[in-house]
Every structure is written in C-alpha cells, then in structure tokens.
VEXDREN-2710 file (C-alpha; in Angstrom, 1 decimal):
% VEXDREN-2710
k/r/px/py/pz
1/UNK/119.7/140.8/115.1
2/UNK/119.5/142.8/111.9
3/UNK/117.2/142.1/108.9
4/UNK/119.8/140.0/107.1
5/UNK/120.3/137.8/110.2
6/UNK/116.6/137.4/110.7
7/UNK/116.2/136.4/107.0
8/UNK/118.9/133.9/107.2
9/UNK/117.5/132.4/110.4
10/UNK/114.1/132.0/108.7
11/UNK/115.6/130.2/105.8
12/UNK/117.6/127.8/108.1
13/UNK/115.5/124.8/109.2
14/UNK/118.0/124.0/111.9
15/UNK/117.5/127.4/113.4
16/UNK/113.7/127.1/113.0
17/UNK/113.9/123.7/114.8
18/UNK/115.9/125.3/117.6
19/UNK/113.4/128.1/118.0
20/UNK/110.5/125.7/118.3
21/UNK/112.4/123.3/120.5
22/UNK/111.8/124.9/124.0
23/UNK/108.0/124.9/123.3
24/UNK/108.2/121.2/122.5
25/UNK/110.0/120.5/125.7
26/UNK/107.4/122.2/127.8
27/UNK/104.7/119.8/126.5
28/UNK/106.8/116.6/126.3
29/UNK/105.0/115.1/129.2
30/UNK/101.6/115.9/127.6
31/UNK/102.7/114.4/124.3
32/UNK/103.7/111.2/126.1
33/UNK/100.4/111.0/127.9
34/UNK/97.9/112.0/125.1
35/UNK/99.9/110.8/122.1
36/UNK/99.2/114.1/120.4
37/UNK/101.3/117.2/119.5
38/UNK/99.2/119.9/121.2
39/UNK/98.4/123.4/120.0
40/UNK/100.0/125.8/119.6
41/UNK/103.1/123.7/119.2
42/UNK/101.8/121.9/116.1
43/UNK/100.9/125.2/114.5
44/UNK/104.3/126.5/115.2
45/UNK/105.9/123.5/113.6
46/UNK/103.7/123.9/110.5
47/UNK/104.6/127.6/110.3
48/UNK/108.3/126.8/110.6
49/UNK/107.8/124.3/107.7
50/UNK/109.5/121.6/109.6
51/UNK/107.3/118.9/107.9
52/UNK/108.3/120.2/104.5
53/UNK/112.0/120.0/104.5
54/UNK/112.1/117.2/101.8
55/UNK/109.0/118.4/99.9
56/UNK/109.8/119.8/96.4
57/UNK/109.9/123.5/95.9
58/UNK/107.5/123.0/93.0
59/UNK/104.7/122.4/95.6
60/UNK/105.9/124.8/98.3
61/UNK/108.6/122.7/100.0
62/UNK/112.1/123.7/101.1
63/UNK/113.9/120.8/99.3
64/UNK/116.9/121.1/101.6
65/UNK/120.2/119.3/101.5
66/UNK/120.1/116.0/103.4
67/UNK/122.8/116.9/105.9
68/UNK/120.8/120.0/106.8
69/UNK/117.7/117.8/107.2
70/UNK/119.7/115.4/109.4
71/UNK/120.7/118.2/111.8
72/UNK/117.2/119.7/111.9
73/UNK/115.7/116.3/112.9
74/UNK/118.5/115.9/115.4
75/UNK/117.6/119.3/116.9
76/UNK/113.9/118.6/117.3
77/UNK/114.7/115.2/118.8
78/UNK/116.8/116.8/121.5
79/UNK/113.6/118.1/122.9
80/UNK/111.3/115.1/122.3
81/UNK/112.1/111.9/120.5
82/UNK/108.5/111.3/119.5
83/UNK/108.1/114.7/117.9
84/UNK/111.4/114.2/116.1
85/UNK/110.2/110.9/114.8
86/UNK/106.9/112.1/113.5
87/UNK/108.7/115.0/111.9
88/UNK/111.0/112.8/109.9
89/UNK/108.2/110.5/109.0
90/UNK/106.1/113.4/107.6
91/UNK/109.1/114.5/105.6
92/UNK/109.7/111.0/104.3
93/UNK/106.0/110.7/103.2
94/UNK/106.4/114.0/101.3
95/UNK/108.9/112.3/99.0
96/UNK/105.9/110.8/97.2
97/UNK/105.2/114.3/95.8
98/UNK/107.7/114.1/92.9
99/UNK/106.1/110.8/91.8
100/UNK/102.5/112.0/91.4
101/UNK/101.0/114.6/89.1
102/UNK/101.8/118.2/90.3
103/UNK/98.1/119.0/90.5
104/UNK/97.5/116.2/92.9
105/UNK/100.6/117.2/95.0
106/UNK/99.3/120.7/95.1
107/UNK/95.9/119.5/96.2
108/UNK/97.5/117.8/99.2
109/UNK/100.2/120.4/100.0
110/UNK/98.4/123.5/98.9
111/UNK/96.9/123.3/102.4
112/UNK/99.7/124.8/104.7
113/UNK/99.0/121.9/107.1
114/UNK/98.9/119.3/104.5
115/UNK/100.6/116.1/105.8
116/UNK/100.6/112.5/104.8
117/UNK/101.0/109.5/107.1
118/UNK/101.1/105.8/106.1
119/UNK/102.1/102.4/107.4
120/UNK/104.8/100.3/105.7
121/UNK/104.0/97.9/102.8
122/UNK/102.4/94.6/103.7
123/UNK/100.6/91.8/101.8
124/UNK/97.6/93.8/100.6
125/UNK/96.8/94.3/97.0
126/UNK/95.0/97.1/95.1
127/UNK/92.6/96.2/92.3
128/UNK/93.1/98.1/89.1
129/UNK/89.8/99.7/88.1
130/UNK/88.8/102.3/85.4
131/UNK/90.5/105.6/86.2
132/UNK/92.2/104.3/89.4
133/UNK/92.3/101.5/92.0
134/UNK/90.1/100.0/94.7
135/UNK/91.7/99.1/98.0
136/UNK/90.7/97.3/101.2
137/UNK/92.9/96.4/104.1
138/UNK/94.7/97.4/107.3
139/UNK/98.1/99.1/107.7
140/UNK/100.0/99.7/111.0
141/UNK/102.9/101.7/112.4
142/UNK/101.5/104.8/110.8
143/UNK/103.5/107.5/112.7
144/UNK/101.9/110.9/112.7
145/UNK/98.5/109.5/111.8
146/UNK/96.8/111.9/114.2
147/UNK/98.4/115.0/112.7
148/UNK/97.9/113.9/109.1
149/UNK/95.0/114.8/106.8
150/UNK/96.0/112.5/104.0
151/UNK/96.7/108.8/104.3
152/UNK/98.7/106.5/102.1
153/UNK/98.2/102.7/101.4
154/UNK/101.1/100.8/99.8
155/UNK/100.0/97.7/97.8
156/UNK/100.9/95.6/94.9
157/UNK/98.5/96.0/91.9
158/UNK/96.3/93.3/90.5
159/UNK/95.4/93.9/86.8
160/UNK/92.0/93.1/85.4
161/UNK/93.3/89.8/84.0
162/UNK/94.4/88.8/87.6
163/UNK/98.1/89.2/87.0
164/UNK/100.4/91.3/89.1
165/UNK/101.7/94.6/87.6
166/UNK/105.5/94.4/87.2
167/UNK/107.9/97.3/87.3
168/UNK/110.8/97.8/84.9
169/UNK/113.0/95.5/87.1
170/UNK/110.6/92.6/86.5
171/UNK/109.3/92.6/90.1
172/UNK/105.8/93.2/91.3
173/UNK/105.4/96.9/91.7
174/UNK/104.4/98.5/94.9
175/UNK/102.1/101.5/94.4
176/UNK/101.2/104.2/96.9
177/UNK/97.5/105.2/97.0
178/UNK/96.7/108.5/98.6
179/UNK/93.3/109.3/100.1
180/UNK/91.8/111.9/102.5
181/UNK/92.0/110.7/106.1
182/UNK/88.2/110.6/106.5
183/UNK/88.2/107.6/104.2
184/UNK/90.1/105.6/106.8
185/UNK/89.2/104.2/110.2
186/UNK/91.9/104.5/113.0
187/UNK/93.0/101.4/114.9
188/UNK/94.2/102.5/118.3
189/UNK/96.9/99.9/119.0
190/UNK/100.0/101.9/119.9
191/UNK/100.8/100.8/123.5
192/UNK/104.6/100.6/123.5
193/UNK/107.5/100.8/125.8
194/UNK/108.9/104.0/124.2
195/UNK/108.1/106.5/121.4
196/UNK/104.6/106.6/122.8
197/UNK/104.0/110.1/121.7
198/UNK/104.3/109.1/118.0
199/UNK/100.9/107.3/118.1
200/UNK/102.2/105.1/115.3
201/UNK/98.9/103.3/115.2
202/UNK/97.0/101.4/112.5
203/UNK/94.2/102.3/110.1
204/UNK/91.7/100.4/108.0
205/UNK/90.2/101.1/104.6
206/UNK/87.3/99.3/103.0
207/UNK/86.7/99.3/99.2
208/UNK/88.0/102.9/98.8
209/UNK/88.4/104.1/95.2
210/UNK/91.6/106.1/94.6
211/UNK/92.0/108.0/91.4
212/UNK/95.0/107.3/89.3
213/UNK/96.4/110.8/89.8
214/UNK/96.6/110.3/93.5
215/UNK/98.9/107.3/93.2
216/UNK/102.5/106.7/92.4
217/UNK/105.5/104.5/93.0
218/UNK/108.7/105.5/94.8
219/UNK/110.6/102.4/93.9
220/UNK/112.2/103.8/90.7
221/UNK/113.8/107.3/91.1
222/UNK/113.9/107.8/87.3
223/UNK/110.1/108.2/87.4
224/UNK/110.2/111.3/89.5
225/UNK/109.0/114.7/88.2
226/UNK/111.3/116.9/90.2
227/UNK/115.0/116.7/89.3
228/UNK/118.0/117.5/91.4
229/UNK/120.4/115.6/93.7
230/UNK/118.0/115.4/96.7
231/UNK/115.7/113.0/94.8
232/UNK/118.6/111.0/93.4
233/UNK/118.8/109.6/96.9
234/UNK/116.5/106.6/97.4
235/UNK/113.5/107.0/99.7
236/UNK/114.8/104.3/101.9
237/UNK/118.2/106.1/102.2
238/UNK/116.5/109.4/103.2
239/UNK/114.3/107.4/105.7
240/UNK/117.5/106.1/107.3
241/UNK/118.9/109.6/107.5
242/UNK/115.8/110.6/109.4
243/UNK/116.0/107.7/111.9
244/UNK/119.7/108.6/112.4
245/UNK/118.8/112.2/113.2
246/UNK/116.3/111.1/115.9
247/UNK/118.8/108.7/117.4
248/UNK/121.6/111.4/117.5
249/UNK/119.2/113.9/119.0
250/UNK/118.1/111.6/121.8
251/UNK/121.7/110.6/122.5
252/UNK/122.8/114.3/122.6
253/UNK/120.0/115.1/125.1
254/UNK/121.0/112.2/127.3
255/UNK/124.7/113.3/127.3
256/UNK/123.7/116.9/128.2
257/UNK/121.5/115.7/131.0
258/UNK/124.3/113.6/132.4
259/UNK/126.7/116.4/132.4
260/UNK/124.3/118.5/134.4
261/UNK/123.8/115.6/136.8
262/UNK/127.5/114.9/137.1
263/UNK/128.1/118.5/138.2
264/UNK/125.7/118.1/141.2
265/UNK/125.6/114.4/142.1
266/UNK/127.9/112.9/144.7
267/UNK/127.1/109.2/145.2
268/UNK/127.4/107.8/148.8
269/UNK/130.9/107.7/150.1
270/UNK/132.2/109.2/146.8
271/UNK/132.9/112.6/145.5
272/UNK/131.1/114.3/142.7
273/UNK/130.7/112.3/139.5
274/UNK/132.3/115.3/137.7
275/UNK/135.4/114.8/139.7
276/UNK/135.9/111.1/138.9
277/UNK/138.7/110.5/136.4
278/UNK/136.8/107.4/135.1
279/UNK/133.6/109.4/134.5
280/UNK/135.6/112.2/132.9
281/UNK/137.4/109.8/130.5
282/UNK/134.2/107.9/129.6
283/UNK/132.2/111.0/129.0
284/UNK/134.9/112.4/126.7
285/UNK/134.9/109.1/124.7
286/UNK/131.2/109.1/124.4
287/UNK/131.3/112.7/123.1
288/UNK/133.9/111.8/120.6
289/UNK/132.0/108.7/119.4
290/UNK/128.8/110.7/118.9
291/UNK/130.5/113.5/117.1
292/UNK/132.5/111.1/114.9
293/UNK/129.4/109.2/113.9
294/UNK/127.6/112.4/112.9
295/UNK/130.6/113.8/111.1
296/UNK/131.0/110.5/109.2
297/UNK/127.4/110.5/108.1
298/UNK/127.5/114.2/107.1
299/UNK/130.6/113.6/105.0
300/UNK/129.0/110.7/103.2
301/UNK/125.9/112.8/102.5
302/UNK/127.9/115.7/101.1
303/UNK/130.1/113.5/98.9
304/UNK/127.1/111.7/97.4
305/UNK/125.3/115.0/96.9
306/UNK/128.3/116.4/95.0
307/UNK/128.5/113.3/92.7
308/UNK/124.7/112.8/92.3
309/UNK/123.2/113.1/88.8
310/UNK/120.4/115.5/88.2
311/UNK/118.2/112.6/86.9
312/UNK/119.7/109.2/87.5
313/UNK/119.4/107.7/91.0
314/UNK/122.6/107.1/93.1
315/UNK/124.3/103.8/92.5
316/UNK/124.6/100.7/94.8
317/UNK/128.0/101.7/96.1
318/UNK/126.7/105.1/97.2
319/UNK/123.5/103.5/98.7
320/UNK/125.7/101.1/100.6
321/UNK/127.9/103.9/102.0
322/UNK/124.8/105.8/103.1
323/UNK/123.4/102.7/104.7
324/UNK/126.6/102.2/106.6
325/UNK/126.8/105.8/107.8
326/UNK/123.2/105.7/109.1
327/UNK/123.5/102.3/110.8
328/UNK/126.7/103.4/112.5
329/UNK/125.1/106.6/113.7
330/UNK/122.1/104.7/115.2
331/UNK/124.3/102.1/116.9
332/UNK/126.6/104.7/118.4
333/UNK/123.6/106.7/119.7
334/UNK/122.2/103.5/121.3
335/UNK/125.6/102.8/122.9
336/UNK/125.7/106.4/124.2
337/UNK/122.2/106.0/125.8
338/UNK/123.3/102.7/127.5
339/UNK/126.4/104.4/128.9
340/UNK/124.4/107.4/130.3
341/UNK/121.8/105.1/131.9
342/UNK/124.5/103.1/133.7
343/UNK/126.6/106.1/134.6
344/UNK/123.6/108.1/136.0
345/UNK/122.9/105.3/138.5
346/UNK/119.6/105.4/140.4
347/UNK/119.0/108.9/139.1
348/UNK/118.0/107.3/135.7
349/UNK/115.4/104.9/137.0
350/UNK/112.6/107.3/138.1
351/UNK/109.8/108.3/135.8
352/UNK/110.0/112.0/135.0
353/UNK/113.7/112.3/135.1
354/UNK/115.6/113.5/132.0
355/UNK/116.8/110.0/131.4
356/UNK/114.0/107.4/131.6
357/UNK/111.8/108.4/128.7
358/UNK/114.8/109.1/126.4
359/UNK/116.2/105.7/127.3
360/UNK/112.9/104.0/126.5
361/UNK/112.5/106.0/123.3
362/UNK/116.0/105.0/122.2
363/UNK/115.4/101.3/122.8
364/UNK/112.1/101.4/120.9
365/UNK/113.9/103.1/118.0
366/UNK/116.6/100.5/118.1
367/UNK/114.0/97.8/117.3
368/UNK/113.1/99.5/114.0
369/UNK/114.3/98.1/110.7
370/UNK/116.8/100.9/110.1
371/UNK/118.8/99.8/113.2
372/UNK/119.3/96.2/112.2
373/UNK/122.7/94.8/112.9
374/UNK/122.4/92.9/109.6
375/UNK/122.9/96.1/107.7
376/UNK/126.6/95.8/108.4
377/UNK/126.7/92.4/106.8
378/UNK/124.8/93.6/103.8
379/UNK/127.0/96.6/103.2
380/UNK/130.2/94.5/103.7
381/UNK/128.9/92.1/101.0
382/UNK/128.3/95.0/98.6
383/UNK/131.8/96.4/99.4
384/UNK/133.5/93.1/98.7
385/UNK/131.3/91.8/95.8
386/UNK/129.5/94.7/94.4
387/UNK/125.8/94.4/93.5
388/UNK/125.8/92.5/90.2
389/UNK/122.1/91.7/90.4
390/UNK/121.1/95.3/91.2
391/UNK/119.0/94.2/94.1
392/UNK/120.4/96.4/96.9
393/UNK/118.0/99.4/97.1
394/UNK/119.6/100.9/100.3
END
C-alpha cells in the first residue's frame, strides 16, 4: 500500500475498526469472563481513536459523519458485541463536550485515554451551590465504567429557594455533572444473560461538589458550542444509531458463522445444509433483509445530514425518520439472530460456539429502550399527526 493509501486508511474509522477487530476477537472469551477490555487491545482502540468518532474536532475528536460512525460500530461489533457496545456508549458520552466550556472538555479529552461513562437519568437531584452543584446518589447501567476515567451524573437541579430549574421548554432541566472517577464508588451488579463484557455496572457518589464548568445539558441542541450538522442530530438519535450498529454487527457475524457451518454440516439423514433449497432461500432472504435495513438507515442519515442546519437542531419529522430507521435495523438484526439460531440446530446451543454468545448478546440488546416495539407507534403518530406540542425528542 502506498503512502496515499496508508494515509486514507488512517483517516477512515471503518478501516481502523477492521484493523483492530482480529485482536478483539482473540480476547473475546477473556472479555466475557473478566468484564474488562484487556491490554494491549484497549490501547490499540485508543490509538485508533475509536472512542472519539463523535467527539468535536475542537477537542481532538474526529467528528465523523453518522453513517461512517454506524459502519465503524458495526465493524467492531462483528468481533465482539460488548466491545462494540462500550465503544458506542463512549462516543455517545463524548457528545457532552460541545455543551461544556472548551477548557473543561480539553481537561477531560486532553488525556489521549480520556473517556466518560455514565448511567441514564433517574430520580436524583443536584443541589445548586456557589460555583457549582452538590450531588449524592446512585446510577446504574454505566457501560464502560471500567475503562472510563471521568464519570457523569444526570440530575434535575434544585435551586437555593427549593424550586426546580426549568429549561426553555418549561420543563425541569436535566444537567450532566462530570467528575473524576475516583470520586465515585463502583457497584458491581452486572450479572446478565448477555453483553456481560460491557460491565454496565452501577456507581455511587456522596456529597460530591462539581464545578459549574464541568456541567452541561444535552437536552437543547441550540446550546452547543460546536456547530455543524453532526450536532444538529439529537443525542438520543445518535445513541440509537450506535445501538443499531451493534445489532447489525452481531447479526452480520451470526450470518457469516452460519454460512461457514452450512458448508460443512450435514444433519443426520440429510445432505449438507448448504445444499438445501430451503436453507439457500432463507439465507438469501436474511441477507437481503439485513442489507436493506442498513441501507435504509444510511439513506436516512445522509438525507438528514444534507438538510441539517449549522446551528438549529433537526426537526420532529427528521427525528421520527431516524428513530424509524434505527428501530427497523435493530428489529431486523434480532430476527436474523433468531433465524440463525434455529437454522444452526444443536450447533448453536453449546457454550463457546460462534453462535451462543452472540445470540445472548442480541437478546440482551433487544431489551434496551432503543429496541422498543412502541417506537413504531410513536413514529406513526408523528407521521400522521405531526408533533404540534414539540414533545418528540427522538
């Protein structure tokens, strides 16, 4: 490969993900067992900037197009779903960077291994104090906590007079407070069916003071410091893109494993699976379904990108389209996993096969909020009635 080709490869996160992929595959069993991404794989991922695809260029990120991000997450997830998941979550967390002062963002991401993890918002509240906030509570489902060195806590804000701080929409604002990891206490509670390697455990904080500059809110895209079409997408929308990438990657790996099996396996009293017209037809349909779901989502992402304003967030109609594309991709991926599991027969039931962990990972992913069947109903309502109240955030 000439210098131009090498330079292009280094600038392409999909190629970088593909380069690191085989090393991830070699330690997949260890990741499942220890719930850690071991060295030197973790260092290789940092060096490939795979945790910084959505981070603004102003603080050392790549700020890539969302369809490129989708394909890179899919590529990583082909090798291990848990690593793909933690990679997308780290990227999702980095979207807080445009909403905090640039000096604070550089404090966090000036470290080449700077990485934020957090659990989703819950009922906890931060107390406004001179120069910042005081926070106490527990958060759970913090994917990538073990790789992170900064932790976020989402909370509503209680003002000195006891009232809740409201955002410009008239609703209680949810603020993200960022603190060094050593100010938190881990809660080892991640004992799940699948996605075990994510170690999406909990953490507790007790009366921690967080300076104002290390806080921000992602709920209003107009507040962001960095402009451009990437950050016109809502955080929730880009989060759904990440989940879609993981689901598509796991499904792709399952299909590939089945093709390899079908070329060798001959069930009792039958010919090779690969010679069965039923298997041939079903495999082709699953391949087409998976490719169509990905292509549909990529098309949506590109069209929204082309229309996105440099400052204003995308509208309800665009958010609804993105939600539909992501939900469809996740559901198609799940159906693909189910078909492979049944078609592989007893070859899929043993621990250590190319099927069982991916099947468990897919069905753990399918329980996450991004995979809800109800998203189809919500999108259909917006398609038919619009969003007159402006409440659909995508």
